C-alpha positions in Angstrom: 51.8 -113.8 -184.4 48.9 -112.0 -186.2 50.0 -109.1 -188.5 47.6 -106.6 -186.8 49.0 -107.2 -183.5 52.9 -106.8 -184.9 51.5 -103.8 -186.6 50.2 -102.2 -183.9 53.5 -103.1 -181.4 55.2 -101.4 -184.6 53.1 -98.2 -183.8 53.8 -98.3 -180.4 57.6 -98.7 -180.6 57.9 -96.1 -182.8 55.7 -93.5 -180.7 57.5 -94.5 -177.9 61.2 -93.7 -179.6 59.6 -90.6 -180.7 58.3 -89.7 -177.2 62.0 -90.3 -175.6 63.4 -88.5 -178.2 61.2 -85.5 -178.1 61.4 -85.5 -174.0 65.2 -85.8 -174.4 65.5 -82.9 -176.7 63.5 -80.7 -174.6 65.8 -81.4 -171.7 68.7 -80.6 -173.4 67.1 -77.7 -175.1 66.5 -76.3 -171.5 70.4 -76.3 -171.4 71.1 -74.9 -174.9 68.9 -72.3 -174.4 70.1 -71.1 -171.3 73.9 -71.2 -172.2 73.2 -69.5 -175.7 71.3 -66.9 -173.5 74.2 -66.4 -171.5 76.5 -66.4 -174.0 74.6 -63.4 -176.3 74.1 -61.5 -172.8 78.2 -61.7 -171.9 77.6 -64.0 -168.8 78.0 -67.5 -167.7 75.2 -69.8 -167.9 74.7 -73.2 -165.9 78.3 -74.9 -165.9 78.7 -76.5 -162.7 76.6 -80.2 -162.8 78.5 -82.1 -164.4 81.0 -81.4 -167.2 80.3 -78.1 -168.7 76.7 -78.1 -167.0 75.8 -81.4 -169.2 74.0 -83.1 -165.9 71.8 -79.6 -165.6 68.9 -81.0 -167.1 68.8 -84.4 -164.9 69.3 -82.0 -161.8 66.0 -80.0 -162.9 64.2 -83.0 -163.4 64.8 -84.2 -160.2 64.2 -81.0 -158.7 60.8 -80.6 -160.2 59.8 -84.4 -158.9 60.7 -84.1 -155.3 59.6 -80.2 -155.0 56.6 -80.1 -152.7 53.6 -80.0 -154.7 50.9 -77.6 -153.7 47.4 -77.7 -154.7 45.5 -74.5 -153.4 42.3 -75.1 -151.7 40.1 -73.3 -154.1 41.2 -75.3 -157.1 39.2 -78.1 -159.0 41.5 -80.7 -158.2 40.7 -83.0 -161.3 41.0 -80.3 -163.8 44.0 -79.3 -161.8 45.9 -82.3 -162.5 44.6 -83.0 -165.8 45.4 -79.6 -167.9 49.1 -79.9 -167.9 49.0 -83.4 -169.3 46.8 -82.2 -171.9 49.3 -79.6 -173.1 51.7 -82.4 -173.0 49.9 -84.8 -174.9 48.6 -82.7 -177.7 52.2 -81.8 -177.9 53.6 -85.1 -178.6 50.9 -86.3 -180.5 51.7 -83.3 -183.3 55.1 -84.5 -183.8 53.7 -88.4 -184.8 53.0 -87.6 -188.4 56.1 -85.4 -189.4 58.2 -87.2 -191.7 61.8 -87.7 -190.9 62.8 -89.7 -193.8 61.6 -91.5 -197.0 59.6 -94.7 -196.5 61.5 -97.8 -194.9 64.8 -95.8 -194.3 64.5 -96.6 -190.2 65.8 -100.2 -190.1 63.2 -100.9 -192.8 60.6 -99.3 -191.2 59.0 -96.1 -191.8 60.6 -93.0 -190.2 57.0 -91.6 -188.6 54.3 -92.9 -186.4 51.4 -92.2 -188.5 50.9 -91.5 -192.1 47.8 -89.5 -193.0 46.4 -88.0 -196.1 45.3 -85.1 -193.8 48.8 -84.8 -192.3 48.7 -80.8 -192.3 45.3 -80.6 -190.8 46.1 -83.2 -188.1 49.2 -80.6 -186.7 47.3 -77.8 -187.0 44.4 -79.6 -184.9 46.8 -81.0 -182.3 48.4 -77.7 -181.8 45.0 -76.0 -181.4 44.3 -78.7 -178.9 46.7 -77.2 -176.6 44.6 -74.5 -175.8 42.4 -76.3 -173.6 45.4 -77.3 -171.3 45.9 -73.6 -170.9 42.7 -72.5 -170.4 41.5 -75.1 -168.0 44.7 -74.7 -166.1 44.1 -71.3 -165.6 40.4 -71.6 -164.9 40.8 -75.0 -162.5 43.3 -72.4 -160.6 40.6 -71.3 -158.2 42.2 -67.7 -158.6 41.9 -64.2 -160.4 45.0 -64.0 -161.7 45.4 -67.8 -163.5 42.0 -67.0 -164.9 42.9 -63.8 -166.4 46.1 -65.1 -167.9 44.1 -68.4 -169.2 42.1 -65.9 -170.9 44.5 -64.1 -172.4 47.0 -66.7 -173.4 44.2 -68.6 -175.3 42.9 -65.7 -176.9 46.5 -65.2 -178.7 47.1 -69.0 -179.8 43.4 -68.6 -181.3 43.8 -65.5 -182.6 47.5 -66.7 -184.4 46.1 -69.7 -185.3 44.2 -68.0 -187.9 46.9 -66.3 -189.6 48.8 -69.5 -189.3 46.4 -71.6 -191.3 45.9 -69.0 -193.9 49.4 -68.6 -194.3 49.9 -72.4 -195.5 46.5 -72.2 -197.7 48.5 -71.1 -200.9 51.2 -73.7 -200.2 48.7 -76.5 -200.1 47.1 -75.1 -203.5 50.4 -75.4 -205.2 51.4 -79.1 -204.2 47.4 -80.0 -204.4 48.3 -82.3 -201.2 47.8 -82.3 -197.7 50.1 -85.2 -196.6 53.5 -84.0 -195.3 55.6 -86.7 -197.5 53.8 -85.9 -200.4 54.6 -82.0 -199.7 58.5 -83.1 -199.4 58.5 -85.2 -202.4 57.0 -82.3 -204.2 59.9 -79.9 -203.1 62.5 -82.4 -204.6 61.1 -82.3 -207.8 60.4 -78.7 -208.1 62.5 -77.0 -205.4 61.9 -75.6 -201.9 58.5 -73.8 -201.6 60.4 -71.2 -199.5 61.1 -70.0 -203.4 57.7 -69.6 -204.2 55.8 -69.0 -201.0 58.2 -66.4 -199.4 55.6 -64.1 -198.3 53.3 -67.3 -196.4 56.6 -68.4 -194.8 57.1 -65.1 -193.0 53.4 -65.0 -191.7 53.9 -68.9 -190.8 57.0 -68.0 -189.0 55.6 -65.1 -186.7 52.5 -67.0 -186.1 54.5 -69.8 -184.9 56.4 -67.5 -182.3 52.8 -66.4 -181.2 51.6 -70.3 -181.0 54.5 -71.3 -179.1 54.3 -68.3 -176.6 57.8 -67.8 -177.2 59.8 -63.8 -177.1 57.8 -61.5 -178.4 54.8 -63.3 -177.8 55.5 -64.7 -174.3 52.6 -63.2 -172.5 52.1 -66.1 -170.4 55.0 -65.1 -168.7 54.6 -61.3 -168.2 55.2 -61.6 -164.5 55.0 -57.7 -164.0 51.4 -58.0 -165.1 49.7 -61.0 -164.3 52.4 -62.7 -161.8 52.7 -66.0 -164.0 49.6 -66.1 -165.8 47.9 -69.5 -165.8 51.1 -70.9 -164.0 50.9 -68.6 -161.0 49.4 -71.7 -158.8 51.5 -74.6 -160.6 54.8 -75.8 -158.8 56.7 -79.0 -159.3 56.6 -81.4 -162.0 52.8 -79.9 -163.1 54.9 -76.8 -163.7 57.7 -78.8 -165.4 54.8 -80.3 -167.6 53.5 -77.3 -169.4 57.3 -76.2 -169.6 57.7 -79.5 -171.3 54.7 -78.5 -174.0 55.7 -75.0 -174.6 59.2 -76.9 -175.7 58.0 -79.4 -177.3 55.5 -77.3 -179.4 58.4 -75.4 -180.3 60.5 -78.3 -181.7 57.0 -79.5 -183.7 57.1 -76.0 -185.4 60.4 -76.2 -186.3 60.1 -79.5 -188.0 57.0 -78.4 -189.5 58.3 -75.3 -190.9 61.6 -77.5 -192.3 59.1 -79.9 -193.7 56.6 -77.1 -195.3 59.1 -74.7 -196.5 62.4 -76.2 -196.7 62.1 -79.4 -198.0 61.9 -81.2 -194.9 64.7 -84.6 -194.8 65.7 -83.6 -198.4 69.0 -81.8 -198.6 69.8 -79.0 -201.3 70.4 -81.0 -205.0 73.5 -79.1 -205.8 75.4 -80.4 -203.0 75.3 -84.2 -204.7 78.0 -82.3 -207.3 80.4 -82.1 -204.5 79.9 -85.3 -202.4 77.7 -87.7 -204.4 74.4 -88.7 -202.0 75.0 -86.1 -199.6 71.2 -84.7 -200.5 69.8 -88.1 -199.5 71.1 -88.3 -195.8 67.5 -87.6 -194.8 68.3 -87.5 -190.6 71.3 -85.6 -191.0 69.0 -82.8 -193.0 66.1 -82.8 -191.0 68.1 -82.4 -187.7 70.0 -79.7 -189.0 67.2 -77.9 -190.0 65.3 -78.3 -186.7 68.3 -77.0 -185.0 68.3 -74.0 -187.4 64.7 -72.5 -186.5 65.4 -73.8 -182.4 68.5 -71.5 -182.7 66.2 -68.7 -184.2 63.3 -69.1 -181.5 66.4 -68.4 -179.1 68.0 -65.8 -180.9 64.9 -63.9 -180.8 64.4 -64.6 -177.4 67.6 -62.7 -176.4 66.7 -59.8 -178.9 63.4 -58.4 -179.0 61.5 -57.4 -176.3 57.9 -58.7 -175.2 54.6 -57.0 -176.6 51.9 -55.5 -174.7 48.9 -57.8 -175.1 47.3 -55.0 -177.2 50.3 -54.4 -179.6 50.5 -58.6 -179.8 46.2 -58.9 -180.7 46.6 -55.6 -183.1 49.4 -57.2 -184.8 47.8 -60.4 -185.5 44.2 -58.8 -186.4 45.3 -55.8 -188.3 49.0 -57.1 -190.0 48.9 -60.7 -190.1 45.8 -62.1 -190.7 45.3 -59.5 -193.7 48.5 -60.4 -195.2 48.0 -63.8 -194.9 44.5 -63.7 -196.6 46.0 -61.2 -199.2 48.8 -64.3 -200.0 46.2 -66.8 -200.1 43.9 -65.0 -202.5 46.9 -63.9 -204.6 48.2 -67.6 -204.9 45.0 -68.6 -205.9 44.4 -65.7 -208.5 48.0 -67.2 -209.9 47.2 -70.7 -210.0 43.4 -70.0 -211.6 44.7 -67.5 -214.4 47.9 -68.3 -215.1 47.7 -72.2 -214.6 50.8 -72.6 -217.2 53.0 -70.0 -216.1 56.5 -70.9 -214.5 56.3 -70.6 -211.0 59.2 -69.1 -210.5 57.6 -65.6 -211.5 55.4 -66.6 -208.7 58.6 -66.7 -206.4 59.8 -63.4 -207.6 56.1 -61.8 -206.9 56.1 -63.3 -203.5 59.5 -61.4 -202.6 58.6 -58.2 -204.1 55.7 -58.5 -201.9 58.0 -59.0 -198.8 60.2 -56.2 -199.7 56.8 -53.5 -199.7 55.9 -55.1 -196.8 59.4 -54.2 -194.9 59.5 -50.9 -196.8 56.2 -49.7 -196.4 55.4 -50.8 -193.0 57.3 -48.5 -190.5 54.7 -46.5 -189.9 51.8 -48.7 -189.4 54.3 -50.9 -187.5 55.2 -47.9 -185.0 51.5 -47.2 -184.7 50.7 -50.5 -183.8 53.4 -51.2 -181.7 53.9 -48.0 -180.2 55.2 -47.9 -176.8 52.9 -45.7 -174.6 53.3 -48.1 -171.7 56.4 -49.8 -170.5 57.2 -53.0 -172.1 57.6 -56.2 -170.1 60.7 -58.0 -169.8 62.8 -61.2 -168.4 
């Protein structure tokens, strides 16, 4: 067998395994989220289909596949069909380059589909492609409410992409590389980047909630205002594909935050004194960190109310974007003028900025997030 064909088969096999893993995780994330939300709201969640409701995702999938598929008369049928596919493909592709372990740790193969030197830029580019699926879905529906919902969702995602991109520029200057494996190895040698870039992490975390359309930024689901936004005319499996893209983006965002700020597949080194080698259990630590962020996504949904659209845009442009820009300029200044200074000083200064933000942002936050109009809710 030619070597190029063998390499291609291995890439296809890994891509298939990653896709199946993400689709399975998406299916059971719907169950986990519904059960956790029910627990937090003191009620029962889905617990009838199978033992403790474990077959509920299968029942939902069967229902979505066999439910009547409606395409409205005025819709652009080709674009209407392609829009959810674009969203899902962009979501799946973004996860392909995130390293789940060191080289050769997956049965002698590398635990990632692609290894790109511009890994961070690739992830940001792929997540940005999801905007096209949302906008095209709203435009192709041939209805006013989906069009307005698509425009609003697109404006939201584009606005917060700027804050997200700026928030990690300081991190990239610190590491000096955009390869995700290099970022993980740098953290293994110097410590988790959350220690040195806490302000960047806070802005990246908030931007991730907005990018994935999760509460309190779930404006596409504001049924009190726009019926169901860009999803209004979608039904059956096409509606399920959009939901699939949202959950896969949430998983990708969790994996990216774990990789960029918390050491990726590396565990805390001090635990080796308790259990020798425990910090080198790559897949275990990677999955645990992703699960922790997914729990945070669900916890926030159960806790915070939805923002109005004007509140969302003001917060993104007047608070988040300037803070991300300030963090980038401050990190560049520190590295340029104090190249030999210890990094822990930078970490302390970052923590100080976070504390100042929390201490002095109450009045601006009240102005930006004023409740002059009723807030939406599920």
